[in-house]
Each structure stands twice: as structure tokens, then as C-alpha cells.
C-alpha positions in Angstrom: 8.0 51.4 38.3 8.5 50.9 34.6 11.9 52.1 34.7 12.7 50.0 37.8 11.4 46.9 35.8 13.8 47.6 32.8 11.3 49.1 30.4 12.3 52.0 28.1 10.9 55.4 29.4 9.3 57.9 27.0 11.8 60.0 24.9 11.1 63.3 27.1 12.7 61.5 30.0 16.2 60.9 28.4 17.8 63.7 30.4 16.5 62.2 33.5 17.8 58.7 32.5 21.2 60.3 31.7 21.4 62.2 34.9 20.3 58.8 36.9 23.0 56.9 35.2 25.8 59.2 35.2 25.4 61.3 38.1 27.2 60.6 41.3 25.3 57.8 43.2 24.3 56.0 40.3 25.3 52.5 41.8 23.4 53.2 45.0 20.3 54.2 43.2 20.4 50.8 40.9 21.0 48.7 44.1 18.0 50.5 45.7 15.7 49.9 42.7 16.9 46.4 42.6 16.3 46.1 46.7 12.8 47.3 46.2 11.9 44.9 43.6 13.4 41.9 45.4 11.5 42.7 48.6 8.3 41.2 47.3 9.9 38.3 45.9 11.6 37.4 49.1 8.5 37.9 51.1 6.9 35.4 48.9 9.7 33.1 49.2 9.5 33.6 53.1 5.7 32.9 52.9 6.3 29.4 51.4 5.2 26.7 53.7 8.5 25.1 55.5 10.2 25.4 58.6 10.8 28.8 59.8 14.6 28.7 59.6 14.2 27.5 55.9 12.0 30.4 54.8 14.1 32.5 56.2 17.4 30.9 54.6 15.8 30.9 51.3 14.5 34.7 51.3 18.1 35.6 52.5 19.8 33.4 49.8 17.6 34.9 47.1 18.3 38.3 48.2 21.9 38.0 48.7 22.6 36.1 45.5 20.7 38.7 43.4 22.2 41.8 45.2 25.6 40.6 44.4 24.8 39.7 41.0 23.7 43.3 40.6 26.6 44.7 42.5 28.9 42.8 40.3 27.3 43.7 37.0 26.5 47.3 37.8 28.6 48.8 35.1 27.1 46.7 32.4 23.4 47.1 33.4 24.2 50.8 33.3 25.7 50.6 29.6 22.7 48.4 28.5 20.2 50.9 30.1 22.0 54.0 28.5 21.8 52.3 25.1 18.5 51.5 25.5 17.4 54.8 25.8 19.7 55.9 23.0 22.2 57.6 24.9 26.1 57.0 24.6 27.7 55.4 27.7 30.6 57.2 29.3 34.2 56.2 28.6 
């Protein structure tokens, strides 16, 4: 959970981080972690007092906007996460 929230893992997990961020499918894993973090946030927005359509619209807006942001900036997020763990970004 700490890793999904953006915290640095202990040094003994460096190889796992390298594998997670450089192996095939790394974009999908970043997106899945993001969706896992956003699910409770969207549920909280959907629970706010308002008309049903407004609660759904706000929750979907938050989910779509944040997901598109992650998709667009996935390469930058990966580089930052690799540097955070003392690893050299590929390329």
C-alpha cells in the first residue's frame, strides 16, 4: 500500500521496483494501482448529498480526469519512481 501511495520502499525491494517499472505491462500496473486508490475517493464523492445523477457525474468526472492524467504522464511517473528508489531510468 505504501508503494501505491508513492512512498519509497526499503532498499531490499529495489529489484522488485525495477521489475515492476521496467518489465512488460508496467503501464497497466501503474493504471491498476491508480484505480485501486481512486475507488474509495470516487465512492466518497458518490456518497455526498445531491441528486443521484450529480453524484454519479462527479464521481465519474474525478475518475476519468485522474485516469487520463495518469495515462498521459505514465512515463514521467515511472522515471520519478525509479529515481526515488535510486534506480536509473531506461533510455
